[in-house]
Every structure is written in C-alpha cells, then in structure tokens.
C-alpha positions in Angstrom: -38.5 -24.3 -94.1 -40.0 -24.9 -90.6 -40.8 -22.4 -87.8 -37.3 -22.6 -86.2 -35.5 -21.8 -89.5 -37.9 -19.0 -90.4 -37.7 -17.4 -87.0 -33.9 -17.6 -86.7 -33.5 -16.2 -90.2 -35.9 -13.4 -89.3 -33.9 -12.7 -86.1 -30.7 -12.3 -88.2 -32.4 -10.2 -90.8 -34.0 -7.9 -88.2 -30.7 -7.5 -86.4 -28.8 -6.5 -89.6 -31.6 -4.3 -90.9 -32.0 -2.4 -87.6 -28.3 -1.8 -87.5 -28.3 -0.3 -91.0 -31.4 1.8 -90.3 -30.0 3.1 -87.0 -27.0 4.5 -88.9 -29.2 6.4 -91.4 -31.9 7.8 -89.2 -31.6 11.1 -87.2 -30.1 11.0 -83.8 -33.3 11.6 -81.9 -34.8 8.3 -83.2 -31.6 6.3 -83.3 -32.0 4.6 -79.9 -35.6 3.8 -80.6 -34.8 2.1 -83.9 -31.8 0.1 -82.5 -33.7 -0.8 -79.3 -36.9 -1.9 -81.1 -34.8 -3.9 -83.6 -32.9 -5.6 -80.8 -36.2 -6.5 -79.0 -37.8 -7.8 -82.2 -34.8 -9.9 -83.0 -35.0 -11.2 -79.5 -38.6 -12.2 -80.0 -37.8 -14.0 -83.2 -34.9 -15.8 -81.5 -37.1 -16.8 -78.6 -39.6 -18.3 -81.1 -36.8 -20.1 -83.0 -35.4 -21.6 -79.7 -38.8 -22.7 -78.4 -39.6 -24.3 -81.8 -36.3 -26.2 -81.8 -36.9 -27.4 -78.2 -40.3 -28.6 -79.4 -38.6 -30.7 -82.1 -38.6 -28.4 -85.2 -34.9 -28.7 -85.9 -33.4 -27.7 -89.3 -30.2 -27.8 -91.2 -29.0 -25.6 -94.1 -25.6 -25.2 -95.9 -24.3 -22.5 -98.3 -21.1 -23.7 -99.9 -20.1 -20.5 -101.6 -20.1 -18.1 -98.6 -16.9 -19.1 -96.9 -13.8 -20.6 -98.6 -13.0 -24.3 -98.1 -16.1 -25.3 -96.0 -18.8 -22.8 -96.7 -21.4 -21.9 -94.0 -23.6 -24.5 -92.3 -26.3 -24.0 -89.7 -28.3 -26.5 -87.7 -30.5 -25.8 -84.7 -31.2 -28.8 -82.5 -32.7 -28.8 -78.9 -29.4 -27.9 -77.2 -28.7 -25.0 -79.5 -32.4 -24.0 -79.3 -32.2 -23.6 -75.5 -29.3 -21.1 -75.8 -30.9 -19.3 -78.7 -34.1 -18.9 -76.7 -32.2 -17.6 -73.6 -30.3 -15.1 -75.7 -33.6 -14.0 -77.4 -35.3 -13.5 -74.0 -32.4 -11.4 -72.6 -32.4 -9.4 -75.9 -36.1 -8.5 -75.5 -35.6 -7.0 -72.1 -32.3 -5.3 -72.9 -33.6 -3.9 -76.2 -36.7 -2.3 -74.6 -34.6 -1.0 -71.8 -32.0 0.5 -74.2 -34.5 2.8 -75.9 -34.6 5.0 -72.8 -31.1 4.3 -71.6 -29.3 5.2 -74.8 -30.9 8.6 -75.1 -28.6 9.9 -72.4 -25.3 10.2 -74.3 -25.1 6.7 -75.9 -27.0 7.4 -79.1 -24.0 7.5 -81.4 -24.2 5.7 -84.6 -21.5 3.0 -84.0 -22.9 2.0 -80.6 -26.5 1.8 -81.8 -25.5 -0.1 -85.0 -23.5 -2.7 -83.1 -26.1 -3.4 -80.4 -28.5 -5.5 -82.6 -25.6 -7.0 -84.5 -24.2 -8.3 -81.2 -27.5 -10.1 -80.5 -27.6 -11.6 -84.0 -24.1 -12.9 -83.7 -24.8 -14.5 -80.3 -27.8 -16.3 -81.8 -25.8 -17.6 -84.7 -23.2 -19.3 -82.4 -25.4 -22.1 -81.1 -26.8 -22.7 -84.6 -23.4 -23.1 -86.3 -22.9 -26.6 -87.6 -19.3 -26.6 -88.7 -16.0 -25.5 -87.3 -15.5 -22.7 -89.8 -19.0 -21.3 -89.3 -18.7 -21.6 -85.5 -15.3 -19.7 -85.4 -16.6 -16.9 -87.6 -19.7 -16.4 -85.6 -17.7 -16.6 -82.3 -15.3 -13.9 -83.5 -18.1 -11.7 -84.7 -19.7 -11.9 -81.3 -16.4 -11.1 -79.6 -15.7 -8.1 -81.8 -19.2 -6.7 -81.4 -19.1 -7.0 -77.6 -15.6 -5.4 -77.5 -16.9 -2.3 -79.4 -19.9 -2.1 -77.0 -17.6 -2.4 -73.9 -15.7 0.6 -75.2 -18.8 2.7 -75.8 -18.1 5.1 -72.8 -14.4 5.3 -73.1 -14.6 9.1 -73.7 -16.3 9.5 -70.3 -14.2 7.4 -68.1 -10.5 6.3 -68.4 -11.3 2.9 -66.7 -13.2 1.8 -69.8 -10.1 1.7 -72.0 -8.3 -0.5 -69.5 -11.3 -2.8 -69.2 -11.4 -3.0 -73.0 -7.8 -4.0 -73.3 -8.2 -6.7 -70.7 -11.3 -8.0 -72.5 -9.7 -7.9 -75.9 -6.6 -9.8 -74.8 -8.5 -12.4 -72.8 -11.2 -13.1 -75.3 -8.8 -13.5 -78.2 -6.5 -15.7 -76.2 -9.5 -17.8 -75.5 -10.4 -17.8 -79.2 -6.9 -19.0 -80.1 -7.2 -22.0 -77.7 -10.6 -22.9 -79.1 -9.3 -22.5 -82.7 -6.3 -24.8 -82.0 -8.4 -27.4 -80.3 -11.0 -27.5 -83.1 -8.3 -27.6 -85.8 -6.6 -30.6 -84.1 -10.1 -32.2 -84.0 -10.8 -31.4 -87.6 -7.4 -32.8 -88.7 -8.5 -36.2 -87.5 -11.9 -36.1 -89.2 -13.1 -36.1 -92.8 -14.3 -32.5 -92.7 -15.1 -29.6 -90.4 -18.8 -30.3 -90.2 -20.1 -31.3 -86.8 -21.5 -34.5 -88.3 -18.0 -35.5 -89.5 -16.5 -34.7 -86.1 -19.0 -37.0 -84.4 -17.7 -39.8 -86.6 -14.0 -39.2 -86.1 -11.9 -41.7 -84.3 -9.5 -40.0 -81.9 -6.9 -41.5 -79.7 -7.4 -40.9 -75.9 -4.4 -38.5 -75.9 -5.7 -36.5 -78.9 -9.3 -36.3 -77.5 -7.8 -35.2 -74.2 -5.8 -32.4 -75.9 -8.9 -31.2 -77.8 -11.0 -31.2 -74.7 -8.4 -29.4 -72.6 -7.8 -26.7 -75.2 -11.5 -26.0 -75.9 -12.3 -26.1 -72.1 -9.7 -23.4 -71.5 -11.2 -21.1 -74.3 -14.8 -21.7 -73.4 -14.1 -21.3 -69.7 -12.5 -17.9 -70.4 -15.6 -16.8 -72.2 -17.8 -18.0 -69.3 -15.8 -16.0 -66.8 -14.6 -19.1 -64.9 -11.8 -18.6 -62.4 -8.9 -18.4 -62.9 -9.7 -17.1 -66.4 -12.2 -14.5 -65.1 -10.0 -11.4 -64.9 -11.7 -9.6 -67.8 -15.3 -10.1 -66.4 -15.3 -7.9 -63.3 -13.7 -5.2 -65.4 -15.6 -5.3 -68.6 -19.1 -5.9 -67.3 -19.2 -2.8 -64.9 -17.7 -0.5 -67.5 -20.0 -1.5 -70.3 -23.4 0.3 -70.7 -25.9 -1.5 -68.5 -28.0 -3.1 -71.3 -24.8 -4.4 -72.8 -23.7 -5.6 -69.3 -27.0 -7.5 -69.1 -26.5 -9.1 -72.6 -22.9 -10.1 -71.7 -23.6 -11.4 -68.3 -26.9 -13.1 -68.9 -26.4 -14.3 -72.5 -22.9 -14.2 -73.9 -21.2 -16.0 -71.0 -23.7 -18.8 -71.4 -22.2 -19.6 -74.8 -19.0 -20.7 -73.0 -21.1 -23.4 -71.2 -22.7 -24.3 -74.6 -19.2 -24.9 -76.1 -18.2 -27.2 -73.2 -21.4 -29.2 -73.4 -21.4 -29.3 -77.3 -17.8 -30.4 -77.6 -17.5 -32.6 -74.5 -20.9 -34.5 -74.6 -21.9 -34.2 -78.3 -18.9 -34.0 -80.6 -16.5 -36.1 -78.4 -19.2 -38.3 -77.1 -18.3 -38.0 -73.4 -14.9 -38.9 -72.1 -12.8 -40.2 -69.2 -13.4 -39.3 -65.6 -10.6 -36.8 -65.4 -12.2 -34.5 -67.9 -15.2 -34.0 -65.7 -13.3 -33.9 -62.5 -11.4 -31.0 -64.0 -14.7 -29.3 -65.0 -16.1 -29.9 -61.5 -13.0 -28.5 -59.8 -13.1 -25.4 -62.0 -16.8 -24.9 -61.1 -16.2 -25.3 -57.4 -13.3 -22.9 -57.3 -15.2 -20.4 -59.5 -18.4 -20.5 -57.5 -16.7 -20.1 -54.1 -14.2 -17.5 -55.2 -16.7 -15.5 -57.2 -19.2 -15.2 -54.4 -16.5 -14.3 -51.8 -15.3 -11.4 -54.1 -18.9 -10.3 -54.6 -19.6 -10.3 -50.9 -16.6 -8.0 -50.3 -17.2 -5.6 -53.1 -18.9 -2.2 -52.8 -19.2 -1.4 -56.5 -22.7 -2.5 -57.4 -22.0 -3.6 -61.0 -18.6 -5.2 -60.1 -20.5 -7.2 -57.4 -22.9 -8.4 -60.0 -20.0 -9.3 -62.3 -18.4 -11.5 -59.6 -21.9 -13.0 -59.0 -21.8 -14.1 -62.7 -18.5 -15.9 -62.0 -20.2 -17.6 -59.1 -23.3 -18.7 -60.9 -21.4 -20.0 -64.0 -19.3 -21.9 -61.6 -22.4 -23.6 -60.2 -23.4 -24.4 -63.8 -20.0 -26.1 -64.4 -20.4 -28.1 -61.2 -23.6 -29.5 -62.7 -21.9 -30.2 -66.1 -18.9 -31.8 -64.4 -21.1 -34.0 -62.2 -23.1 -35.0 -65.2 -20.0 -36.1 -67.0 -18.8 -38.0 -64.0 -22.1 -39.9 -63.7 -22.3 -40.6 -67.4 -18.7 -42.0 -67.5 -19.7 -44.5 -64.8 -23.0 -45.5 -66.5 -25.4 -43.6 -64.1 -27.5 -41.9 -66.8 -30.3 -41.0 -64.5 -28.1 -39.0 -62.2 -26.3 -37.5 -65.2 -29.6 -36.3 -66.6 -30.6 -34.7 -63.3 -27.2 -33.0 -63.0 -27.1 -31.6 -66.6 -30.8 -30.6 -66.4 -29.9 -28.7 -63.2 -27.0 -27.0 -64.9 -29.0 -25.9 -68.0 -32.0 -24.8 -65.8 -29.6 -22.7 -63.8 -28.4 -21.1 -67.1 -32.0 -20.1 -67.8 -32.7 -18.9 -64.2 -29.4 -17.0 -64.1 -30.2 -15.3 -67.4 -33.5 -14.0 -66.0 -32.4 -12.7 -62.6 -29.0 -11.3 -63.8 -30.8 -9.4 -66.6 -33.1 -7.8 -64.0 -30.2 -7.0 -61.6 -28.0 -5.4 -64.2 -30.8 -3.4 -65.7 -31.8 -2.2 -62.2 -28.2 -1.3 -61.5 -28.1 0.7 -64.7 -31.2 2.5 -63.5 -29.5 3.4 -60.2 -26.4 4.6 -62.1 -28.6 6.6 -64.4 -30.3 8.3 -61.5 -27.4 8.8 -59.1 -24.3 8.8 -61.3 -22.6 6.4 -58.9 -22.1 2.6 -58.4 -20.6 2.8 -55.0 -22.9 1.1 -52.4 -21.3 3.1 -49.6 -22.6 6.3 -51.3 -26.1 5.1 -52.0 -29.2 4.6 -49.7 -32.6 6.1 -49.5 -33.6 5.0 -53.0 -36.7 3.3 -51.7 -38.7 6.6 -51.6 -37.1 8.2 -54.7 -37.0 5.1 -57.0 -39.8 2.9 -55.7 -40.3 0.8 -58.8 -36.6 0.2 -59.4 -36.2 -0.7 -55.7 -39.0 -3.3 -55.9 -37.6 -4.8 -59.0 -34.0 -5.0 -57.7 -35.4 -6.6 -54.5 -37.2 -9.2 -56.6 -33.9 -9.8 -58.5 -32.0 -10.1 -55.2 -34.5 -12.6 -53.9 -34.3 -14.6 -57.2 -30.5 -14.7 -57.0 -30.4 -15.8 -53.3 -31.4 -19.4 -53.9 -34.2 -19.2 -51.2 -37.8 -20.2 -51.8 -39.6 -18.8 -53.7 -36.5 -17.4 -55.5 -35.8 -18.2 -59.1 -32.5 -20.0 -58.5 -34.0 -22.2 -55.7 -35.2 -25.0 -57.9 -32.1 -25.3 -60.1 -29.8 -25.4 -57.1 -32.1 -27.8 -55.4 -31.9 -30.1 -58.4 -28.1 -29.8 -58.4 -27.9 -30.7 -54.7 -30.2 -33.7 -55.3 -27.9 -35.0 -58.1 -24.8 -34.5 -56.0 -26.2 -36.0 -52.8 -27.6 -39.1 -54.6 -24.2 -39.4 -56.3 -22.4 -39.9 -52.9 -22.6 -43.7 -53.0 -21.2 -43.8 -56.5 -18.2 -46.0 -57.1 -14.7 -44.8 -57.3 -12.5 -42.9 -54.9 -12.3 -39.6 -56.9 -16.1 -39.4 -57.1 -16.5 -40.2 -53.4 -14.2 -37.3 -52.6 -15.5 -34.9 -55.3 -19.2 -35.2 -54.4 -19.0 -34.1 -50.7 -16.7 -31.2 -51.7 -19.2 -30.1 -54.4 -22.1 -30.3 -52.0 -20.3 -28.2 -49.4 -19.3 -25.6 -52.1 -22.9 -25.3 -53.3 -24.2 -24.9 -49.7 -21.5 -22.3 -48.9 -22.2 -20.2 -52.1 -25.9 -20.3 -51.3 -25.3 -18.8 -47.9 -22.9 -16.2 -49.1 -25.2 -15.2 -51.9 -27.9 -14.4 -49.4 -25.5 -12.2 -47.4 -24.3 -10.5 -50.6 -27.7 -9.5 -51.9 -28.9 -8.5 -48.4 -26.0 -6.1 -48.4 -26.6 -4.9 -51.9 -30.3 -4.3 -51.4 -30.4 -3.2 -47.7 -27.4 -0.8 -47.9 -28.0 0.4 -51.4 -31.7 1.0 -51.4 -33.0 1.3 -47.8 -32.2 3.7 -44.9 -30.9 7.2 -45.5 -29.1 8.5 -48.6 -25.3 8.9 -48.0 -24.4 11.1 -51.0 -25.8 14.0 -53.0 -26.5 11.8 -55.9 -28.6 9.5 -53.8 -30.5 12.5 -52.4 -31.3 13.8 -55.9 -32.2 10.4 -57.4 -35.2 10.1 -59.6 -37.2 7.2 -61.2 -36.1 6.0 -64.6 -38.1 6.5 -67.9 -40.9 4.2 -68.8 -39.0 2.2 -71.4 -36.3 1.3 -68.9 -38.9 0.3 -66.3 -40.7 -1.8 -69.0 -37.4 -3.6 -69.9 -36.9 -4.4 -66.2 -40.5 -5.5 -66.0 -40.1 -8.1 -68.7 -37.1 -9.6 -66.9 -39.1 -9.5 -63.6 -42.0 -11.5 -65.2 -39.6 -14.1 -66.4 -38.1 -14.4 -62.8 -41.6 -14.9 -61.3 -42.7 -17.5 -63.9 -39.4 -19.5 -63.5 -39.7 -19.2 -59.7 -43.2 -20.6 -59.3 -43.6 -22.7 -62.5 -40.3 -24.3 -63.2 -42.2 -27.4 -64.3 -43.3 -25.6 -67.4 -39.7 -25.3 -68.7 -38.1 -28.4 -67.2 -39.2 -30.7 -70.1 -37.5 -28.5 -72.6 -34.4 -28.4 -70.5 -34.4 -32.2 -70.2 -34.7 -32.4 -74.0 -31.7 -30.1 -74.4 -29.7 -32.2 -71.9 -30.2 -35.3 -74.0 -30.4 -37.8 -71.1 -34.2 -37.9 -71.0 -36.7 -36.1 -68.8 -35.3 -35.8 -65.3 -38.6 -35.3 -63.5 -42.2 -36.4 -63.3 -44.6 -33.6 -62.9 -48.1 -32.8 -62.1 -49.7 -29.3 -62.0 -47.7 -28.1 -59.0 -45.2 -30.7 -57.9 -41.9 -31.7 -59.4 -40.7 -35.3 -58.6 -37.4 -36.6 -59.7 -37.5 -39.7 -62.0 -35.4 -42.6 -60.8 -34.2 -41.0 -57.5 -36.1 -39.9 -54.4 -36.9 -36.2 -54.3 -39.8 -33.8 -54.8 -40.6 -30.2 -54.4 -43.4 -27.8 -55.1 -42.3 -24.2 -55.7 -45.8 -23.0 -56.3 -47.0 -24.4 -53.0 -44.0 -23.0 -51.2 -44.6 -19.6 -52.6 -48.3 -19.8 -51.7 -47.5 -20.9 -48.2 -45.1 -18.1 -47.7 -47.6 -15.6 -49.0 -50.4 -16.9 -46.8 -48.1 -16.9 -43.7 -46.9 -13.3 -44.5 -50.5 -12.0 -44.9 -51.6 -13.8 -41.7 -48.8 -12.3 -39.6 -49.5 -8.8 -41.0 -53.2 -9.3 -40.4 -52.8 -10.5 -36.8 -50.3 -7.6 -36.1 -52.7 -5.0 -37.4 -55.6 -6.5 -35.5 -53.6 -6.4 -32.2 -52.4 -2.8 -32.9 -55.9 -1.6 -33.8 -57.2 -2.6 -30.3 -54.8 -0.3 -28.6 -54.6 3.5 -28.6 -51.9 4.6 -31.0 -49.1 6.7 -29.5 -46.4 8.5 -31.3 -43.0 8.7 -29.5 -39.5 9.5 -30.5 -37.2 6.6 -31.0 -34.5 6.4 -28.3 -31.3 7.6 -29.8 -28.8 7.2 -26.9 -28.8 10.9 -26.4 -27.0 11.5 -29.7 -29.8 13.3 -31.4 -31.7 12.3 -34.6 -30.3 9.4 -36.5 -28.1 10.4 -39.5 -26.6 8.6 -42.5 -23.2 8.4 -40.8 -24.7 6.1 -38.1 -25.8 3.5 -40.6 -24.1 0.4 -41.8 -22.2 0.9 -45.0 -21.5 -1.9 -47.5 -17.9 -2.0 -46.2 -18.9 -2.4 -42.6 -21.7 -4.9 -43.4 -19.1 -7.2 -45.1 -16.5 -6.8 -42.4 -17.6 -9.9 -40.3 -17.4 -12.0 -43.4 -14.0 -10.5 -44.2 -12.8 -11.7 -40.8 -14.0 -15.2 -41.4 -12.4 -15.5 -44.8 -9.4 -13.3 -44.0 -6.9 -15.9 -45.1 -8.7 -16.3 -48.5 -9.4 -12.8 -49.6 -6.4 -11.1 -47.8 -7.8 -7.6 -47.6 -5.6 -4.5 -47.6 -6.5 -1.9 -44.9 -5.0 1.5 -44.2 -6.0 3.8 -41.4 -4.8 7.5 -41.4 -5.3 9.4 -38.1 -4.9 13.2 -38.1 -4.4 15.0 -34.8 -5.0 18.6 -33.8 -1.9 20.8 -33.8 -2.5 21.7 -30.1 -2.4 18.1 -28.8 -1.6 14.7 -30.2 -4.4 13.3 -27.9 -7.1 15.2 -29.8 -8.1 13.5 -33.1 -9.2 15.7 -35.9 -10.1 13.1 -38.5 -9.8 9.3 -39.1 -9.7 8.0 -42.6 -10.2 4.2 -43.1 -9.5 2.6 -46.5 -10.0 -1.1 -47.4 -9.3 -2.8 -50.6 -9.9 -6.5 -51.4 -7.6 -7.4 -54.2 -8.2 -10.2 -56.6 -5.6 -12.8 -55.3 -5.8 -14.9 -58.4 -5.1 -11.9 -60.6 -2.2 -10.9 -58.3 -0.6 -14.3 -58.2 -1.2 -15.4 -61.8 -1.6 -12.4 -64.0 0.8 -9.9 -62.4 3.9 -12.0 -62.9 2.9 -12.8 -66.5 2.4 -9.1 -67.2 5.7 -8.3 -65.6 7.5 -10.9 -67.7 5.8 -9.5 -70.9 6.8 -6.0 -69.9 10.4 -7.1 -69.4 10.4 -8.9 -72.7 9.1 -5.8 -74.4 11.9 -3.7 -72.8 14.5 -6.2 -73.9 13.0 -6.0 -77.5 13.2 -2.2 -77.4 16.9 -2.4 -76.5 17.6 -4.9 -79.3 15.7 -2.8 -81.9 17.5 0.5 -81.6 17.2 1.6 -85.3 20.8 0.6 -86.3 20.9 -0.9 -89.9 24.2 -2.5 -89.1 22.8 -4.2 -86.1 19.9 -5.5 -88.1 22.2 -6.9 -90.8 24.2 -8.6 -88.0 21.0 -10.2 -86.7 20.2 -11.5 -90.2 23.7 -12.8 -90.8 23.8 -14.5 -87.4 20.4 -16.1 -88.0 21.4 -17.5 -91.4 24.7 -18.9 -90.0 22.8 -20.6 -87.1 20.3 -22.2 -89.5 23.1 -23.5 -91.8 24.9 -24.9 -88.8 21.7 -26.6 -87.5 21.1 -28.1 -91.0 24.7 -29.4 -91.2 24.5 -31.0 -87.8 21.1 -32.6 -88.2 21.5 -34.0 -91.7 
C-alpha cells in the first residue's frame, strides 16, 4: 500500500476510534478526545490528499462488505484534492471544537458523531463504485443532520432547520440515486471503470446528468435548491457550520465534475450552459441576500451560496470550452473553479469559527446588537478581519487569484464560436464583477458594524476573548488564508492536475503567467507593494505629526453631547442604500410603528422600524409546494377517518378498477 492508501485508512480508523473512545470517557475529557481525534483524522486526510495529487493513487475492493457490488475505493488526483480540503478544514475545526464543546455541547452523541462526519466526508471522494458512493454519501448526510440538531434543546429554530435540511438533503439523494441507477442500468456494473465504458444515447446521458446535477446542486447549496443552507448552517454549532460550509458543500461540486467530466466524458453545450446559468443566479442572489442580512452566521451561509455559484460558473465555462475544443481555456476555467474551492474552504472556515467565537462571547448573532468587540476580543477581531479581506476578492485577499483566473478564462472566451457562448460569457463576466463588488460591501458591513465602534447591547459590552484552543483553531485557518493569498503558485500545479486539462499556468518564484493565453499576476509582489505603501504612509504621517505640538481637543458633536451607540450605523442602515438599488430584486418588507403621547398626536413618544428581507425564491417556489403538500395531507386525513367499512370500500373499488383496466387493455 502506498502513502495515499495508508493515510486515508488511518484517517478513517482515527475517526471511528475517537468516536468510540469519546463515548466511553468521562464528560470532562470528551470534547478533548473528539476534537483531537477529528484534528488527527484531518491531518491524515490532508496527507492522503496531497499524496494522491502527487501521483500516489490507489485502488482497493472488498467484495463481501456490501451485497451485489461490494465496497470499492480509489483515490485519484481529483478525489485527492477534495480529501485534502476536507482534511484541512477538519484540522482547524477539531482544534477549535475542543474549547467550544466544553460549553454545553459535550454530550456523548454530539462528540461521537463529530469525527464520524469527517471520516464519511473523506470517504465520498474516494468511492469508486455507485454502491460505495451512495452509502458514503448517505452516512455523511445522516451524520451532518445529527450535528445540525445538536442544540435543539436550547433553541426551537434548530428543529425547523433540521427538518428543512433532512427533507432537502434526502430529496437530493433520491435524484442522485435515480440518476446513477439509470447510468448503471446501461453499463456492465456499478464500478466507475464500467460506467466510463458505457455507451449511452444522448437522451439517456442528458437524463443522467440532469438528475445528478439537481442532487449535487442541492448539496452544494446552489439556488434555487439552497433553502436548507441559510437555515442549517446558522443553527448548527460553529465548528460543524465550518465543516458543512467549507467542506461538505464542496462534495456537491465534486459530484458534478466527477459525473459530468469523468464518467460521462463531457457532454453537449446545453449541459454546461445550464451549469453556468445556475452558477450565475446562485452567485448574484446569494451575495444580495448576504448583503441584506443582519444575522452574522446567516450572512456567511448566503456567502457560501454565492461562492459555490462562482465555482459552478467556472465548471460551466470549462464544459463549454471543452465542448468546442478549446482545452486551454477549459483548463484555466476548471482550475479557477477548483482553486476557488480551496480558497473558499480556507476563508469560510476562519469566518465561521470567528463567528462562533463571537456567539460564544456575546450570546448573539445579530450585527445590529454587536459592536465594540475590537477592544474586548482583539484576537478574534483581527482574525475575522483577515477572513473578511480574504473573502472580498481584493488583493492581497485569498479569493483574489481564483476570481482573477476565472475572469481571465471568461474574458478570453468572448470570441469563442457560437451564439449561446457569445451571450453567456459577457453575462458571466458581469455577474462575477457584480458579486465581487457586493462581497466587499457585505464584509465591510460585517466587520465594521460588528466589531468596531461602540457596543450596542449588554452582550457586546460583556464580551470576552475565547479560550486558547478556539483561537488556535482559527489561527490554523488564518495561516492557510495567508499562504493561499501570497503563494497560490504553490498549490496551482496540484489544482491543475486535479482538473485534468494540464497545468493552466507557467510560474516562477513569484509570478503566475497563464499558459496559452495572455495574462499574468504576482500576488506576492502585490502584497509586498501594499505593505510598503501602508508603512510609508504611516511613517510620513507620524513624521509630520511629530514636528507639531500635540493638542488634545474634543471632537465636534453638533452640540448633541458625547457620541453614543445610537448614533452609529447599524447593519440595517448600512445595507439600506444597497437595498434601494436592488429593491425590485430583494423586495424588502418594512413596517414603521409610531406611538404618540396621549396629550397630543403631534408629540411622538416612540418610533419602531422593522425590516425583513424575505427569500423570494423560497416564497415563490417552496411556499406553494408546501401549501399543496399540506392540502394533500388534510385531504388524506379526511379520507382516513378510521372507518373499517370505508377502508373495505376503498379496497373493493381499487380491485374493480384494476380488473376493468386489465379487461380494457388486453
């Protein structure tokens, strides 16, 4: 066995062993055992993924484990990338969870499921047959559902989020199951090697791709199948939110790439136009919802929908280019998508863990009630600021290079042949540019309103810094963000190997130059230039100030007295200009209540302003479906009234109808 096989086996063994041990040990050490086991499993998975990316692939089959097909695992470069990403997220979340779980989340079921969830996620990209893949996928879904429900005794919203997640994830599983069964029915077996050799008609391959795309898009949180994500991610414990948002949703992208590019060998243009359209809608809609939200973790959940939408834009563009024979552009687009998967995993892990630190210290997620955390939580503030910069797609942010690569592929694809491509590429470029700008506004709001200025609630005033293990977990994610921001050239060869179209760039020590198309960038030089410019400005400012006598004066306050928290921008007021611009898209609901003094209606006693930005896709799509299901259930209740005579009548009528049908059709 090679290094990849040994490390992946060790990851699974550590995950299972730590789950069993955490059930047996006393409560005071339970979180340490589960957290350390999760982190060690993550390290082993990271090693296995890196080894597979370096070429140490393996294949193993056990025929007697599952009926009919057995269990088969193979780890190639594509699977290795996703195993490595999952392992890296697990390291940070496991270390963080040691301190986080000690505050009411150290029950046996929660701590036992935590490392099992990580092991199941690592098994999904290594599955090499339909049966193995579906079993691992369902284990991952069940483990994550149990973790989402971990705090249901504390908050009633958790149960509702769990129901949404359970229904959506299993409907997605059913569509993936049906699609892969149709695929397997036209092959000589359910092994991926047999599926690659299957000869499907265009109609059958289109059905397989459409069904699997729906299921995998649901897992990735792509609009309009995203309704579970902004509910489940905020209500789950923060280390679980990080694992789900930075690792689990990536496996939806893995499924689309694996089935579309590998097993089906590419496909017609309409497949990838559909993927591109889903990505554009998801990216724009997700960031608009994030920009309007005041719930910190819900904001980050919608940001996940946006970033996975950008990934699908890259995947769809790669499929379009590959279908027209432009393999160079296809390689750049798919490498950009997979690099963004890696970058998003790094900064979203950091942001969710930092958000959990805020909730741990203040007991609130409402940005309108935060503020003043800079002095009370300096380390968490600095780490969240780093994560916000990484997510904003500005140099030297982590997402900058992947989104730059994506734009390069789209821009160079503008002259491509075909009317659909000529229309799709400019729309995609505009969508990526719009989401980048809105992302900056969103994270300026989250960081500026949530961490700076004055505290706006008792919880924010009493905030305290998190324990050392939580800070260490955030620190691991922060280091990953910094490395990916300034040295993306170190990981791009591995990403190119996973994409399967060849290396998309030519590199030297600091500069990344695209291969086959014009374009180059040097993130390290950009970061160094910005750092030098910042130090120079600060130095010149200090030198000028030092020459003058320092005077202390009170800031002019318009005669209103000292500034208070009520005079500051809230998250709601900060987003109000954006709300006006996109009013026809988000359709906010506002309500103003004015209370007057009893003595005179001209004297106002209080004004209460409420604003809600509903999810329009959920309202237009899911509300009618739920209403129809509820009406169907009420009708069923009227039919099943407990009368034996009525049930006998139902049976007699059904038998008669079947006999009449057989008599007519024969």
